[in-house]
N, C-alpha and C positions, 0 to 999 in steps of 0.2 A: 498567486499560484498559477503556473502555466500548464494547462492540460495539453498533452500530446498523445497521438494515437499512431500505431503502426497497422497497416492493413495490406493484404494481398489485393491487387487490382481485380482479381477474379471474384472477390467477395463483395461486390458492389451492393448487392441487396442487403446483406447483413450490416455493412458499414452504414448505409443510408438509414436503416432502422435504428441503429445505435445512436447516430447523430440526432435523429428525430426524438428518440427517448430522452437523450440528454437535454434537449431543448425544452422538454416538458417539465423538467425539474425547476427548482427555484434558483438555480445557479445564476449569479449576476456578475461573475468574474470574466476573465479572458476566454475567448472562443477556443475550441479544440483545434490544435494545429495537426493536420493529418499528413502522415508520411506514407507513401505507397511504394510497394515493391512488386515484382513479378518474377515467378520462379517455377521451374518444373519440380516434380517430386524429389528428384535426386539432389537438388540444390536448395531445397526449401529452407533448411536450418541456416545455412550460410547466408543466403540472401535476406532472410528475415532478421538475423543477427545484425547484419550491416544496416538494415533499415532502422532497427531499434537504436543502434549506436548513433545514427544521424539524428533521430528524433530527440534522444537524450542530450546530444550536443547542442541542438537548437534550444532546448529548455535551459541548459546551463548558460547559454549566451544571452538569455532574456534577463529582465530586471527582477524577476520573481525569486522569492526565497525558497520556494518549493516547486517541484515538478509533480504533476498528477499524470502518471503514465497509464493509459487505457488501452485495452484491446478492443476489437471491432465487433463484438457480438454480445452486447450487454443491455440489461434492464437496470434502471436506477431507482433508488429511493427518491421519492418526490421532494423531500426536504434535504437533499444532498448538501446544498450550500449552507443552509442553516445549521445542519448537524456538524459539519466540519468546523464552522465558526465557533461552535459550542463544545467541541471536543477538547477537554482539558489537556491531555498530553500534547496536542498540536499547539494549543494556545500558550502552553508553558514551555515550549521549545524542547519537548522530550522526544520528538519524532525525528529519528534519523532515516529509517525506512519503515513504513507501515503499510498494511494492506487493508483495503475496504472489502475484500472478498476472502472468505474463509471456507475452503473445501475440506474441513476437518483436519487442520494441521495440528500436530502434537503440541499440547500446551505445557508450559512450565509453571505459569501462575496466571491469575486473573484478578482484575480490579473492577468489581461490579459497579462501584459508585462512579467510576470514570469511564465505564464502557470500553474497557481495554483488556486484551489477552496478550500475555507474553508467550511467544512460541519458540520452539527449537529451530534455530536458523538452518540446521542441517536437514530439516524435514520440509522446508518450504518448497512448494511448487505452485505454478500458476501465477501469472502477473496481470490478472484481469484489471486490477486497479491498485497501483502502487503509489504511495506518497513518498517522495524522496527529497530530503533537505539538500540544499546546494552543496555544502561541504562533502556530503556522502556521495552525491551525484558526481562531483569532480573526482573523488577517489575511485568510483566505479569505472569511469571513462578512462582514467589514466592506466588502469590495470585490466582493461577489458579482455585482452588476449591471455591473461594469466590463468583463467578458468575455462575449461572446456565445457561444451554443452549448449543447451538452448538459452535464450536470453533471460528467461525467468531464473534459471540456475545461476547464470553469471551475475545478475543483479543482486540476488539475495545472498549468495555466498561472499561476494566482494563487499557488500554492505556490512555483513556481519564482522568483517575484519576491521572495519572502521568504527562501527558502533554495535556493540555486542547484543544489545537488546532490540529485538524485532517485535513490534506491536501490531496487533490486529484489532480493528474496530469491531465492537460487539454491540448490536448485531451487524452483520454484513450489510453494506449499503449498495452493493451491486450484485447482479445475478446473471448467469448465462441466459441469452435469449432462448437457446435450446438447452435444457438441463442435461441432455444426454450427449454433451460434446465430448468427443473421444480425444484422449491424450495418451498415445502409446498403449492403448488397450485399457486405460483407466477412464471411467466415466465420472466426471466431477461436477459438482454444483455447490453453491454456498449452502452451508448447513443451517444458517440462521438469518437468511435474508428476510427483510421486512420492508415492503415498498412504502408503508405508511407510517413507520416509526419516526417519532420526533423527540429529540432530546429535551430534557429540562434545561431551561436557560442557565448558562454557566454562572451568571451572577448569583443565582439563587442557591448555588452549591458552595459559595465561597466560604461560608462559616464552617463547613465540614470538609474542606478540601484536604485530600490526603496525598496530593501530588507535590513533591518538592519543587522549588522554583528553579534550582540549578538545571541547566540544560542536559539532556540525556547524552549528547555527544561529548560534553565536557565530563560528565559523570563517568562514562564508560572508560574514557582514556585515563582517568585518574584512579581507577580501581582495578584490582588484579583479576577478578572473575565475576561471572554472572551470579553464582550463589552468594558471594559477598554483597553484591549490589542488592539482590533480592532480600537478604537478611536485613539490610539497612532500611529498605522500603517497608518490610513487614513492621519494623519498629515505628515507622511513621504512620502506618495505617491505624485509624481509630475505629472505623466501622465500615461495613459494606464491602469487605474484600474477602476472598476465599483462596488462599494459596494452594496450589495444586502440585507443588514439587514433591 
């Protein structure tokens, strides 16, 4: 997994704090690759979008199967590496695009046993910590200019065209350094961040696994709609899930 970050050169303090916070976790994978940009207020969106595109392109060119896209103002769960290694949807290949930060995005369903929420792709905002599979990443980059708006809107809307199901880790594994970070008049923070939460080891849940082994990317391309997918998944669930449709 290749972590990448975009950051405004003027946010040196926040960026340094985020990198320091990341180093305090149990992450033992590749180092964060930081991509910097500089922009005045009237060109911020364009310059940041260009920087994000470069960061994602670099991740695509790496040998990693997944990109972990991060913003520059974050606090992390201390067991970040362990929790990702033991997140069943990721291990089972069900993640096309997923978020580790949930600022109360509208849910379609949740899987309590596997610590996952399915959200409405049209309601996604914020890209504090996106996990993106390489095929989805390639799809996003090829169509980058097909969607207007900020980079979080581009990534989530384009990803939803390739892989209908967008998952959010529950609880959130990242939080804003400053909970009152402004986004166009909206103050957002992760609704369920837990700095000390540690997942049950995945092997201990094998006997009660309710996640199908077929990859999510293949599943979504083979089925006509999200409701049909969710109905099939409901039939597979044995316990520990609570559909919210």
